[in-house]
Backbone as JSON, one array per atom type, in Angstrom:
{
  "sequence": "MIKLVFLLWTIFPTVLLGQLQTIRNCTLVPKDWADGDSFAVKFPDGKERTVRLYGVDCIEMHVKGDDTNARRLRDQRRYFGIADITIAKSVGEAAKVSSAGWMQKPFIVRTMFADARGDSRYERVYGFIELADGRDLSEALVEAGLARAFGVVRQLHDGRTGDEWAEHLKDLELIAARKGLGAWKHTDWTRLAESRKEARDEVKELKVAQGEENASEDNPVDLNKATLEELMKLPKVGRKTAEEIIKARPYRSLKDLDKVSGIGAKTIELIGPLVKVGGKL",
  "N": [[31.3, 80.21, 10.87], [34.04, 79.68, 11.0], [34.22, 78.81, 13.64], [32.75, 76.45, 13.46], [34.35, 74.89, 11.76], [36.61, 74.65, 13.39], [35.5, 73.18, 15.52], [34.86, 70.74, 14.22], [37.43, 69.95, 13.56], [38.47, 69.55, 16.09], [37.03, 67.34, 17.06], [37.14, 65.41, 14.97], [40.06, 65.2, 13.83], [41.32, 64.81, 11.25], [39.42, 64.69, 9.3], [38.8, 66.77, 7.57], [40.86, 66.75, 5.82], [40.64, 64.5, 4.34], [41.93, 62.15, 5.09], [43.14, 59.28, 6.96], [41.26, 59.18, 9.84], [41.89, 60.45, 13.05], [40.64, 59.81, 16.09], [40.09, 60.79, 19.26], [39.67, 59.94, 22.79], [37.74, 57.86, 22.85], [35.44, 55.32, 23.94], [34.82, 52.02, 25.26], [31.85, 50.15, 24.72], [30.26, 47.84, 26.5], [29.06, 44.77, 25.19], [27.07, 41.86, 24.72], [27.38, 40.5, 22.31], [29.87, 41.14, 21.38], [33.32, 40.46, 20.44], [36.81, 39.51, 20.43], [37.92, 41.04, 18.35], [35.99, 42.75, 17.35], [33.71, 45.2, 18.29], [31.51, 47.38, 20.21], [31.8, 50.88, 20.15], [31.87, 54.02, 21.76], [31.88, 57.18, 20.41], [33.36, 60.52, 20.55], [31.4, 62.24, 19.6], [29.13, 61.26, 20.63], [27.88, 59.21, 19.32], [27.31, 55.74, 18.88], [29.29, 53.22, 17.53], [30.13, 50.26, 15.67], [33.23, 48.8, 15.71], [35.61, 47.16, 13.73], [38.61, 45.53, 13.98], [41.54, 46.23, 12.06], [43.59, 43.91, 10.26], [43.69, 41.59, 11.95], [42.38, 38.47, 13.28], [40.3, 37.11, 15.53], [39.43, 34.1, 17.31], [36.25, 32.68, 16.73], [33.47, 32.88, 18.96], [30.78, 33.08, 19.21], [28.69, 31.02, 18.06], [26.39, 29.55, 18.13], [23.59, 28.43, 16.46], [24.45, 29.67, 14.15], [25.61, 29.09, 11.15], [27.6, 30.15, 9.49], [29.49, 31.41, 11.23], [30.17, 29.15, 12.65], [31.51, 27.64, 10.73], [33.66, 29.33, 10.31], [34.87, 29.21, 12.81], [35.74, 26.57, 12.78], [37.63, 26.74, 10.71], [39.43, 28.56, 11.84], [40.27, 27.13, 14.09], [41.66, 25.06, 12.87], [43.68, 26.5, 11.67], [45.25, 27.28, 13.83], [45.9, 24.79, 14.67], [44.44, 23.41, 16.62], [42.93, 20.78, 18.22], [40.61, 20.31, 19.77], [37.5, 21.7, 19.66], [36.11, 23.02, 21.65], [38.1, 24.01, 23.29], [39.22, 25.79, 21.48], [37.14, 27.69, 21.25], [37.27, 28.7, 23.84], [39.61, 30.15, 23.72], [38.82, 32.2, 22.05], [37.01, 33.44, 23.76], [38.77, 34.3, 25.72], [40.17, 36.2, 24.28], [38.21, 38.17, 23.91], [37.81, 38.99, 26.58], [40.36, 39.99, 27.17], [40.67, 42.11, 25.29], [38.58, 43.8, 26.12], [39.47, 44.39, 28.7], [41.88, 45.76, 28.19], [40.83, 48.02, 27.03], [39.7, 49.57, 29.0], [40.34, 52.14, 29.77], [39.96, 55.4, 28.2], [40.54, 55.49, 24.65], [42.24, 55.74, 21.45], [40.8, 55.88, 18.23], [41.49, 55.12, 14.92], [40.34, 55.63, 11.76], [38.79, 55.22, 8.5], [36.21, 54.95, 8.19], [35.49, 52.85, 6.57], [33.44, 50.3, 5.23], [33.0, 47.35, 7.08], [31.68, 44.92, 7.07], [31.22, 41.64, 8.02], [29.1, 40.18, 8.0], [26.26, 40.72, 6.19], [24.03, 41.67, 7.49], [24.72, 43.39, 9.49], [26.2, 46.54, 10.44], [29.49, 47.66, 10.27], [32.64, 49.28, 10.9], [36.0, 49.47, 9.71], [38.94, 49.77, 11.74], [41.84, 51.12, 13.46], [43.07, 50.71, 16.75], [44.46, 52.57, 19.28], [45.69, 51.98, 22.36], [45.4, 53.19, 25.78], [47.93, 52.99, 26.89], [49.55, 53.31, 24.74], [49.95, 51.13, 23.08], [49.16, 49.22, 20.11], [46.07, 47.73, 19.55], [45.5, 45.54, 17.85], [48.07, 44.49, 17.43], [48.72, 43.84, 20.07], [46.95, 41.74, 20.6], [47.8, 39.76, 18.8], [50.42, 39.39, 19.71], [49.89, 38.22, 22.15], [49.0, 35.79, 21.4], [46.33, 35.53, 20.89], [45.03, 36.09, 18.58], [45.1, 35.7, 15.02], [47.33, 36.85, 12.45], [45.67, 38.23, 10.06], [43.48, 39.21, 7.47], [41.92, 42.34, 6.38], [44.06, 45.05, 5.61], [45.6, 48.32, 5.79], [47.27, 51.42, 4.87], [49.09, 52.83, 7.58], [48.8, 55.42, 10.12], [51.33, 56.35, 10.64], [52.74, 56.19, 8.35], [53.64, 53.7, 7.45], [53.13, 51.08, 5.11], [50.22, 49.06, 4.33], [50.97, 46.44, 3.66], [53.52, 46.25, 4.78], [52.9, 46.45, 7.48], [51.3, 44.18, 7.78], [53.21, 42.18, 7.42], [54.73, 42.67, 9.69], [52.88, 41.97, 11.67], [52.73, 39.25, 11.13], [55.29, 38.49, 11.91], [55.11, 38.97, 14.67], [53.2, 37.07, 15.26], [54.59, 34.71, 14.77], [56.49, 34.82, 16.8], [54.84, 34.64, 19.06], [53.83, 32.08, 18.66], [56.16, 30.59, 18.9], [56.67, 30.98, 21.6], [54.53, 29.7, 22.67], [52.09, 30.89, 23.38], [48.72, 31.86, 24.33], [46.42, 30.78, 21.95], [48.31, 29.19, 20.73], [49.34, 27.62, 22.68], [47.87, 25.37, 22.71], [48.35, 24.05, 20.38], [48.62, 21.32, 18.14], [51.36, 20.32, 16.93], [52.15, 18.25, 15.31], [50.09, 17.79, 13.6], [49.51, 20.15, 12.36], [50.12, 21.1, 9.69], [48.58, 19.31, 8.17], [46.0, 19.92, 9.13], [45.67, 22.56, 8.27], [45.74, 22.18, 5.52], [43.38, 20.72, 5.16], [41.53, 22.71, 5.74], [41.98, 24.51, 3.6], [41.29, 22.9, 1.42], [38.56, 22.55, 1.88], [37.6, 25.13, 1.48], [38.05, 25.44, -1.27], [36.31, 23.46, -2.19], [33.83, 24.45, -1.37], [33.67, 26.74, -2.96], [33.38, 25.64, -5.48], [30.95, 24.31, -5.12], [29.27, 26.48, -4.72], [29.15, 27.71, -7.08], [26.97, 28.43, -8.7], [26.01, 30.6, -7.44], [27.3, 32.88, -8.06], [28.02, 36.39, -8.7], [25.73, 38.24, -10.74], [24.08, 39.93, -13.49], [21.5, 40.15, -12.69], [21.8, 39.87, -10.03], [23.54, 41.91, -8.7], [26.64, 42.97, -7.13], [27.14, 45.1, -4.39], [29.47, 47.57, -4.27], [30.1, 49.14, -2.08], [29.06, 47.85, 0.13], [29.3, 45.09, 0.1], [30.39, 41.93, 1.41], [33.63, 40.43, 2.04], [33.63, 37.83, 1.0], [31.49, 37.98, -0.81], [32.45, 39.8, -2.7], [34.51, 38.3, -3.76], [33.23, 36.62, -5.46], [33.09, 37.83, -7.84], [34.29, 37.87, -11.23], [37.78, 37.42, -11.86], [38.48, 38.47, -9.41], [40.18, 37.89, -6.62], [41.0, 36.98, -3.18], [42.95, 38.92, -2.34], [42.53, 41.11, -4.09], [39.86, 41.63, -3.49], [40.12, 42.49, -0.85], [41.53, 44.84, -1.33], [39.58, 46.31, -2.67], [37.75, 46.73, -0.61], [39.32, 48.29, 1.12], [39.51, 50.65, -0.33], [37.06, 51.91, -0.17], [34.81, 54.72, 0.43], [32.79, 54.29, -2.62], [31.73, 56.28, -5.34], [31.05, 55.96, -7.92], [31.33, 53.57, -10.62], [33.67, 54.14, -11.89], [35.43, 54.85, -9.91], [36.8, 52.59, -9.23], [39.2, 52.67, -10.44], [41.11, 53.51, -8.64], [41.83, 51.32, -7.2], [44.24, 49.02, -6.29], [45.54, 46.61, -8.45], [43.39, 46.35, -10.12], [42.5, 46.82, -13.4], [41.6, 48.51, -16.5], [40.43, 46.53, -18.13], [39.47, 44.65, -16.31], [37.61, 46.2, -14.93], [35.79, 46.67, -16.98], [34.91, 44.08, -17.33], [33.69, 43.35, -14.87], [31.88, 45.36, -14.54], [29.03, 45.19, -15.35], [28.17, 43.6, -13.29], [28.17, 44.78, -10.84], [27.13, 47.28, -8.41], [26.71, 50.62, -7.09], [26.21, 52.09, -4.01], [23.61, 51.17, -3.85], [22.47, 51.78, -6.27], [22.11, 50.81, -9.62]],
  "CA": [[31.87, 79.16, 10.02], [35.36, 79.33, 11.55], [33.99, 78.03, 14.85], [32.29, 75.12, 13.05], [35.52, 74.17, 11.27], [37.44, 74.32, 14.55], [34.83, 72.12, 16.26], [35.05, 69.5, 13.47], [38.84, 69.59, 13.68], [38.7, 69.07, 17.45], [36.43, 66.01, 17.23], [37.68, 64.54, 13.93], [41.19, 66.01, 13.41], [41.78, 64.72, 9.86], [38.3, 64.51, 8.38], [38.8, 67.82, 6.57], [41.95, 66.5, 4.9], [40.36, 63.28, 3.6], [42.89, 61.14, 5.46], [42.76, 58.43, 8.07], [40.83, 60.06, 10.92], [42.34, 60.14, 14.4], [39.55, 60.22, 16.98], [40.53, 60.55, 20.63], [38.69, 59.84, 23.88], [36.68, 56.89, 22.57], [35.27, 54.37, 25.06], [34.18, 50.75, 24.94], [30.48, 49.92, 25.18], [30.15, 46.38, 26.65], [27.94, 44.1, 24.51], [27.17, 40.4, 24.75], [27.76, 39.97, 21.01], [31.24, 41.54, 21.05], [34.38, 39.48, 20.6], [38.12, 40.13, 20.6], [38.3, 41.97, 17.29], [34.85, 43.54, 16.91], [33.02, 45.64, 19.5], [30.84, 48.67, 20.14], [32.62, 51.99, 20.66], [31.21, 55.32, 21.83], [32.75, 58.23, 19.92], [33.16, 61.8, 21.24], [30.17, 62.9, 19.15], [28.02, 60.61, 21.31], [27.34, 58.11, 18.53], [27.88, 54.41, 19.11], [29.61, 52.54, 16.28], [30.83, 48.99, 15.81], [34.56, 48.86, 15.1], [36.27, 45.88, 13.43], [40.03, 45.79, 13.89], [42.31, 45.89, 10.88], [44.76, 43.05, 10.3], [43.7, 40.43, 12.83], [41.18, 37.65, 13.34], [40.18, 36.33, 16.77], [38.62, 32.9, 17.16], [34.82, 32.87, 16.97], [32.91, 32.32, 20.18], [29.32, 33.13, 19.08], [28.42, 30.13, 16.93], [25.11, 28.86, 18.31], [22.59, 28.77, 15.46], [25.05, 30.46, 13.08], [26.45, 28.18, 10.37], [28.76, 30.87, 8.97], [30.47, 31.53, 12.3], [30.63, 27.8, 13.0], [32.52, 27.27, 9.72], [34.84, 30.16, 10.57], [35.51, 28.65, 13.99], [36.45, 25.36, 12.34], [38.79, 27.19, 9.94], [40.38, 29.15, 12.79], [40.82, 26.04, 14.9], [42.63, 24.34, 12.05], [44.84, 27.38, 11.45], [46.09, 27.2, 15.03], [46.21, 23.39, 14.96], [43.78, 23.03, 17.87], [42.07, 19.63, 17.95], [39.36, 20.41, 20.53], [36.79, 22.93, 19.3], [35.74, 23.7, 22.89], [39.29, 24.77, 23.69], [39.33, 26.9, 20.53], [36.18, 28.7, 21.67], [37.74, 29.33, 25.07], [40.61, 31.15, 23.33], [38.04, 33.34, 21.58], [36.47, 34.11, 24.95], [39.9, 34.98, 26.37], [40.47, 37.38, 23.47], [37.2, 39.18, 24.24], [38.11, 39.5, 27.92], [41.59, 40.78, 27.11], [40.4, 43.37, 24.58], [37.76, 44.65, 27.0], [40.32, 44.84, 29.8], [42.83, 46.75, 27.68], [40.11, 49.23, 26.63], [39.0, 50.15, 30.15], [40.58, 53.58, 29.74], [39.7, 55.98, 26.86], [41.53, 55.12, 23.66], [42.18, 56.42, 20.16], [40.39, 55.11, 17.06], [41.87, 55.69, 13.63], [39.45, 54.97, 10.81], [38.28, 55.9, 7.32], [34.81, 54.54, 8.18], [35.27, 51.87, 5.5], [32.52, 49.25, 5.63], [33.73, 46.13, 7.49], [30.71, 43.88, 7.36], [31.48, 40.23, 7.76], [27.73, 39.71, 7.86], [25.54, 41.81, 5.55], [22.94, 42.15, 8.34], [25.23, 44.32, 10.49], [27.08, 47.6, 9.97], [30.74, 47.78, 11.02], [33.69, 50.02, 10.21], [37.35, 49.06, 10.04], [39.68, 50.78, 12.48], [42.98, 50.83, 14.33], [42.85, 51.22, 18.1], [45.64, 52.82, 20.1], [45.3, 51.89, 23.76], [45.86, 54.28, 26.65], [49.37, 52.85, 27.14], [50.26, 53.51, 23.48], [50.01, 49.92, 22.25], [48.13, 48.96, 19.11], [45.29, 46.59, 20.05], [45.7, 44.39, 16.96], [49.38, 43.93, 17.72], [48.68, 43.25, 21.4], [46.23, 40.47, 20.51], [48.67, 38.78, 18.12], [51.54, 39.12, 20.61], [49.42, 37.35, 23.23], [48.54, 34.53, 20.83], [44.87, 35.53, 20.94], [44.51, 36.39, 17.25], [46.02, 35.43, 13.93], [47.56, 37.96, 11.54], [44.8, 37.81, 8.96], [42.39, 40.13, 7.18], [42.13, 43.58, 5.65], [45.01, 46.01, 6.16], [45.74, 49.54, 5.0], [48.38, 52.25, 5.34], [48.94, 53.33, 8.94], [48.96, 56.87, 10.28], [52.75, 56.69, 10.72], [53.33, 56.08, 7.03], [53.88, 52.32, 7.04], [52.12, 50.54, 4.21], [49.47, 47.94, 4.87], [51.74, 45.22, 3.48], [54.6, 46.25, 5.78], [52.3, 46.16, 8.79], [50.88, 42.78, 7.75], [54.41, 41.37, 7.66], [55.07, 42.86, 11.11], [51.96, 41.15, 12.44], [53.15, 37.86, 10.93], [56.46, 38.28, 12.76], [54.62, 38.89, 16.05], [52.5, 35.78, 15.37], [55.62, 33.68, 14.84], [57.09, 34.88, 18.14], [53.84, 34.11, 20.0], [53.78, 30.63, 18.45], [57.39, 30.03, 19.47], [56.55, 31.03, 23.05], [53.4, 28.88, 23.09], [51.13, 31.77, 24.07], [47.33, 31.88, 23.88], [45.97, 29.62, 21.16], [49.46, 28.34, 20.38], [49.58, 26.69, 23.79], [47.07, 24.16, 22.46], [48.64, 23.57, 19.02], [49.16, 19.98, 17.88], [52.29, 20.61, 15.85], [52.3, 17.09, 14.43], [48.98, 17.78, 12.65], [49.22, 21.51, 11.92], [50.11, 21.19, 8.23], [47.42, 18.55, 7.69], [44.8, 20.67, 9.49], [45.55, 23.73, 7.4], [45.4, 21.69, 4.18], [41.96, 20.38, 5.21], [40.79, 23.97, 5.67], [42.1, 25.04, 2.23], [40.53, 22.02, 0.53], [37.14, 22.82, 2.08], [37.3, 26.4, 0.84], [37.97, 25.16, -2.7], [35.1, 22.68, -2.42], [32.68, 25.35, -1.22], [33.62, 27.62, -4.12], [32.81, 24.85, -6.58], [29.55, 24.05, -4.8], [28.52, 27.72, -4.77], [29.38, 28.32, -8.39], [25.74, 28.98, -9.25], [25.62, 31.78, -6.68], [28.17, 33.99, -8.41], [27.34, 37.64, -9.04], [25.17, 38.29, -12.08], [23.41, 41.21, -13.75], [20.27, 40.12, -11.9], [22.18, 39.84, -8.62], [24.8, 42.66, -8.65], [27.32, 43.15, -5.86], [27.3, 46.51, -4.02], [30.88, 47.81, -3.95], [30.24, 49.8, -0.78], [28.47, 47.09, 1.22], [29.51, 43.65, -0.03], [31.4, 41.29, 2.26], [34.81, 39.93, 1.33], [33.23, 36.63, 0.26], [30.63, 38.39, -1.93], [33.31, 40.41, -3.72], [35.32, 37.25, -4.38], [32.4, 35.94, -6.45], [33.25, 38.54, -9.11], [35.37, 37.3, -12.05], [39.11, 38.04, -11.75], [38.65, 39.07, -8.09], [40.54, 36.97, -5.56], [40.98, 37.55, -1.84], [43.78, 40.12, -2.25], [41.85, 42.2, -4.79], [38.65, 41.95, -2.72], [40.56, 43.29, 0.29], [41.88, 46.17, -1.84], [38.32, 46.99, -2.96], [37.2, 47.17, 0.68], [40.17, 49.36, 1.65], [39.34, 51.88, -1.11], [35.73, 52.48, 0.03], [33.58, 54.5, -0.33], [32.75, 54.52, -4.05], [30.61, 57.1, -5.83], [30.71, 55.44, -9.24], [32.16, 52.45, -11.05], [34.96, 54.69, -12.3], [36.3, 54.93, -8.73], [37.6, 51.37, -9.14], [40.52, 53.0, -10.97], [42.05, 53.72, -7.54], [42.07, 50.05, -6.53], [45.43, 48.3, -6.72], [45.29, 45.29, -9.02], [42.25, 46.38, -11.03], [42.73, 47.64, -14.58], [40.45, 48.84, -17.33], [39.79, 45.32, -18.62], [38.71, 44.05, -15.2], [36.45, 47.08, -14.68], [34.83, 46.4, -18.05], [34.38, 42.73, -17.13], [32.8, 43.26, -13.71], [30.96, 46.49, -14.55], [27.61, 44.82, -15.34], [27.87, 42.73, -12.16], [28.27, 45.53, -9.59], [26.38, 48.53, -8.27], [27.29, 51.52, -6.1], [25.25, 52.78, -3.17], [22.25, 50.7, -4.06], [22.02, 52.14, -7.61], [22.79, 50.04, -10.66]],
  "C": [[33.22, 78.7, 10.57], [35.21, 78.47, 12.79], [33.58, 76.6, 14.52], [33.47, 74.28, 12.57], [36.41, 73.75, 12.42], [36.85, 73.18, 15.36], [35.02, 70.78, 15.56], [36.49, 69.03, 13.59], [39.15, 69.02, 15.06], [38.21, 67.64, 17.63], [37.03, 65.01, 16.24], [38.85, 65.25, 13.26], [41.55, 65.94, 11.93], [40.65, 64.59, 8.85], [38.33, 65.54, 7.27], [39.9, 67.61, 5.54], [41.72, 65.24, 4.08], [41.33, 62.17, 3.89], [42.31, 60.22, 6.52], [42.45, 59.31, 9.27], [41.34, 59.56, 12.27], [41.33, 60.7, 15.38], [39.9, 59.82, 18.41], [39.35, 60.43, 21.59], [37.48, 58.98, 23.52], [36.61, 55.9, 23.74], [34.53, 53.12, 24.59], [32.77, 50.7, 25.51], [30.3, 48.41, 25.28], [28.89, 45.82, 25.98], [28.16, 42.59, 24.58], [27.71, 39.84, 23.43], [29.21, 40.26, 20.65], [32.2, 40.36, 21.16], [35.71, 40.21, 20.65], [38.47, 41.17, 19.57], [37.17, 42.83, 16.77], [33.98, 43.91, 18.11], [32.39, 47.01, 19.3], [31.7, 49.74, 20.81], [31.79, 53.27, 20.66], [32.22, 56.39, 21.43], [32.44, 59.55, 20.62], [31.9, 62.55, 20.8], [28.92, 62.27, 19.77], [27.44, 59.42, 20.57], [28.07, 56.82, 18.84], [28.07, 53.71, 17.78], [30.3, 51.21, 16.58], [32.14, 49.07, 15.04], [35.12, 47.45, 14.93], [37.74, 46.19, 13.22], [40.62, 45.41, 12.53], [43.32, 44.78, 11.23], [44.74, 41.79, 11.13], [42.35, 39.7, 12.82], [41.2, 36.82, 14.61], [39.25, 35.15, 16.54], [37.17, 33.19, 17.55], [34.39, 32.23, 18.29], [31.38, 32.31, 20.15], [28.91, 32.29, 17.86], [27.07, 29.42, 17.03], [24.09, 29.35, 17.29], [23.13, 29.58, 14.3], [26.04, 29.57, 12.32], [27.71, 28.87, 9.87], [29.85, 30.99, 10.02], [31.03, 30.17, 12.71], [31.7, 27.33, 12.02], [33.81, 28.06, 9.95], [35.59, 29.63, 11.79], [36.31, 27.41, 13.62], [37.72, 25.73, 11.58], [39.86, 27.76, 10.86], [41.06, 28.09, 13.65], [41.91, 25.3, 14.13], [43.87, 25.2, 11.81], [45.8, 27.29, 12.63], [46.47, 25.77, 15.39], [45.64, 22.91, 16.28], [42.78, 21.91, 17.58], [40.69, 19.78, 18.58], [38.68, 21.74, 20.25], [36.35, 23.71, 20.54], [36.9, 24.55, 23.4], [39.46, 25.98, 22.78], [38.38, 28.03, 20.93], [36.64, 29.43, 22.93], [38.82, 30.37, 24.79], [39.92, 32.4, 22.8], [37.47, 34.14, 22.74], [37.57, 34.88, 25.68], [40.28, 36.24, 25.62], [39.49, 38.5, 23.77], [37.5, 39.82, 25.59], [39.34, 40.4, 27.9], [41.36, 42.12, 26.43], [39.61, 44.32, 25.47], [38.6, 45.21, 28.15], [41.28, 45.93, 29.37], [42.15, 48.06, 27.3], [39.32, 49.86, 27.77], [39.18, 51.66, 30.21], [40.3, 54.12, 28.34], [40.86, 55.72, 25.91], [41.31, 55.91, 22.37], [41.72, 55.45, 19.08], [40.86, 55.85, 15.82], [41.12, 54.93, 12.55], [39.17, 55.86, 9.6], [36.79, 55.63, 7.18], [34.49, 53.64, 6.99], [34.41, 50.74, 6.03], [33.26, 47.96, 5.91], [32.79, 44.99, 7.77], [31.22, 42.5, 7.02], [30.14, 39.56, 7.51], [26.91, 40.9, 7.34], [24.39, 42.36, 6.39], [23.41, 43.26, 9.28], [26.18, 45.35, 9.86], [28.3, 47.7, 10.87], [31.71, 48.62, 10.21], [35.05, 49.49, 10.65], [38.05, 50.17, 10.81], [40.92, 50.22, 13.17], [42.64, 51.38, 15.71], [44.18, 51.35, 18.82], [45.2, 52.89, 21.56], [45.9, 53.04, 24.56], [47.36, 54.2, 26.91], [50.21, 52.96, 25.87], [50.34, 52.3, 22.58], [48.89, 49.9, 21.22], [47.39, 47.69, 19.52], [45.47, 45.37, 19.17], [47.02, 43.7, 17.26], [49.4, 43.23, 19.08], [48.01, 41.88, 21.38], [47.1, 39.38, 19.87], [49.84, 38.4, 19.02], [51.16, 38.15, 21.72], [48.94, 35.99, 22.72], [47.03, 34.41, 20.8], [44.21, 35.87, 19.61], [45.55, 35.98, 16.23], [46.18, 36.69, 13.08], [46.84, 37.64, 10.24], [43.75, 38.89, 8.73], [42.84, 41.39, 6.46], [43.13, 44.48, 6.36], [45.01, 47.26, 5.27], [46.91, 50.34, 5.57], [48.08, 52.81, 6.72], [49.18, 54.83, 9.0], [50.42, 57.29, 10.32], [53.48, 56.5, 9.4], [53.64, 54.68, 6.56], [52.77, 51.84, 6.12], [51.37, 49.38, 4.88], [50.25, 46.64, 4.77], [52.87, 45.13, 4.5], [54.05, 45.88, 7.16], [51.86, 44.7, 8.88], [52.06, 41.85, 8.0], [54.86, 41.47, 9.12], [54.17, 42.0, 11.99], [52.31, 39.67, 12.32], [54.36, 37.52, 11.79], [56.04, 38.13, 14.22], [53.92, 37.55, 16.29], [53.51, 34.65, 15.53], [56.25, 33.63, 16.24], [56.13, 34.3, 19.18], [53.75, 32.6, 19.89], [55.0, 29.96, 19.08], [57.33, 29.98, 21.0], [55.4, 30.18, 23.58], [52.36, 29.69, 23.85], [49.72, 31.63, 23.5], [46.93, 30.62, 23.17], [47.11, 28.65, 20.89], [49.83, 27.37, 21.5], [48.9, 25.36, 23.54], [47.34, 23.55, 21.08], [49.19, 22.15, 19.0], [50.07, 20.12, 16.67], [52.45, 19.45, 14.88], [51.22, 17.06, 13.35], [48.68, 19.16, 12.05], [49.13, 21.62, 10.4], [48.89, 20.48, 7.64], [46.12, 19.31, 7.95], [44.58, 21.86, 8.56], [45.2, 23.31, 5.97], [43.92, 21.33, 4.11], [41.11, 21.65, 5.06], [40.83, 24.54, 4.25], [41.27, 24.21, 1.26], [39.03, 22.29, 0.66], [36.72, 24.12, 1.42], [37.14, 26.2, -0.66], [36.66, 24.43, -3.04], [33.85, 23.56, -2.34], [32.53, 26.27, -2.42], [33.0, 26.91, -5.31], [31.32, 24.65, -6.36], [28.68, 25.3, -4.95], [28.65, 28.43, -6.11], [28.16, 28.97, -8.99], [25.32, 30.25, -8.54], [26.51, 32.98, -6.98], [27.36, 35.22, -8.76], [26.85, 37.58, -10.48], [24.52, 39.65, -12.28], [22.11, 41.29, -12.97], [20.56, 40.15, -10.4], [23.51, 40.58, -8.44], [25.34, 42.83, -7.23], [27.49, 44.65, -5.59], [28.73, 46.74, -3.55], [31.09, 48.41, -2.58], [29.79, 48.94, 0.4], [28.79, 45.6, 1.2], [30.58, 43.15, 0.94], [32.56, 40.83, 1.39], [34.42, 38.74, 0.45], [32.38, 36.99, -0.95], [31.46, 39.0, -3.05], [34.12, 39.36, -4.47], [34.52, 36.42, -5.39], [32.49, 36.62, -7.82], [34.39, 37.91, -9.91], [36.65, 38.12, -11.91], [39.36, 38.71, -10.39], [38.92, 37.98, -7.06], [40.52, 37.66, -4.22], [41.74, 38.87, -1.76], [43.08, 41.32, -2.9], [40.59, 42.61, -4.05], [39.0, 42.81, -1.51], [40.91, 44.71, -0.15], [40.62, 46.97, -2.16], [37.71, 47.54, -1.67], [38.0, 48.35, 1.23], [39.91, 50.69, 0.95], [37.95, 52.49, -0.98], [35.8, 53.85, 0.68], [33.74, 54.8, -1.82], [31.54, 55.37, -4.41], [30.15, 56.64, -7.21], [31.65, 54.29, -9.57], [33.57, 52.93, -11.41], [35.95, 54.75, -11.14], [37.14, 53.68, -8.54], [39.01, 51.57, -9.71], [41.57, 53.11, -9.85], [42.42, 52.44, -6.81], [43.29, 49.34, -7.13], [45.06, 46.93, -7.27], [44.12, 45.24, -9.98], [42.53, 47.34, -12.17], [41.46, 47.85, -15.37], [39.69, 47.6, -17.8], [38.93, 44.67, -17.54], [37.47, 44.88, -14.9], [35.36, 46.83, -15.73], [34.15, 45.06, -17.85], [33.37, 42.69, -16.0], [31.75, 44.36, -13.66], [29.48, 46.12, -14.49], [27.19, 44.04, -14.09], [27.91, 43.46, -10.82], [27.37, 46.75, -9.6], [27.06, 49.34, -7.17], [26.17, 52.23, -5.34], [23.81, 52.42, -3.44], [21.69, 51.05, -5.43], [22.81, 51.38, -8.63], [23.59, 50.98, -11.58]]
}
């Protein structure tokens, strides 16, 4: 038994403590579908897992035949103020190349194995990646102007809160924009505000148009598997609360929502009939 515990501690140093797990000697598995912020990783236990970076969003490059990714590409292009969608895609391709290059040597993954599906067809886990040279991959991408500071965050292994880190990423983004790096090299500053407003207006319009697709007792949302967009269909659940729900995974029962920041007893009572846990109502 002692040997088994030692072996688990060697491979997954913090799993026995229920904390963010620090997993060393991970390697990249090249895949055609990978992009700058999501890729296949081989763990020391020999299992291959898809890791989605915390805190950042690289521009989509795989949009052929995929309406969802095409809409995301349009939103990302507008965020950076890039007029030419072909140029925007090229930035996404550059992000993939850079991430792969930086991960040529074994690296560290820190994860809670929280579900990170952007698409319900695929399984992904959120994670931080510490490169061989000590840099954080999310930060490196933002510093190079190859990603925006955007998405789910959580407390880091060094004690910083997710909100503190998110602000740090925003600062790095501002510096990259000022230097005109990566995507920011192609920004049309005269139309940036207008482009971002167009993106926000479209999101509002889509929400109105999809009003009939909200969660219901006949179509409950799985707290452990739902995407960010699916969670936002729940009443009283906006983007921030949806991100908090994802960060607090996994759930064993509806009562576990007590640990989610921003959700009180009244909200749990309201959304209770509209959610399920682990495939069970």
